[in-house]
N, C-alpha and C positions, 0 to 999 in steps of 0.2 A: 357581934356584926357578920353580916354575910358578905361573901366576895362576888362582886360583881362581874358578871361575866363580859367579856370584851366581844363586840360583835366583829367579824372577819368578813370583809368583802371577798368573795370567792374569786372574783376577777384579779384583784391583787395578789391573792395566793397563787394563783395558776401563772401570773407573771413571774412571781420570784421564783418559782420552780424550774424556770427556763434559764437556759444559758444566755450569756450576753448576745451570741450570735441569734438565738432563736428569739429573743425580745425583739432585736433589730429587725429581722425578718417580720414578725407579727406587727410591729409598727409601720412598717412597709405595706404589708397587705391591707391594714386598715386605712392608710393613707390612699392607696390606690383605689379602695372601694370608696371613700369619701370623696375624692375628686374625679371619680369615674364619670360624673354627670357634667362636669365643668367644661369650659371651652378649651381646656387643655386636652391635647390628644394622648392616647395611651402611649405613644411612643415618646412623648414630652415627659410623663410621668416616669416611665421605664428608664429614661436616660438620667432623670433625676436621681432616681434609686440607685442606678448603677454608679453615678457621681460620687453620692454619699456613702454608699458600701465601700468604693475605695478609699475615701477619706478616712472612715472608720477603721478600716483593716491596715492602712499604713501606719497609722498611729502605734498600731501593736508591733510592728518590726523594730 
């Protein structure tokens, strides 16, 4: 019997190679791009990102 090769999604591999902070930053960049065309202002999105980062980093302390 042969061994089946497992397909690896390159995007999953790239994210797994990043540090938790870099993953969080990548997620925020994607969210900023995704919501960029919504009725939310850039300032609203940036404020939400800052609030989430504060919450994420406070848990480390």
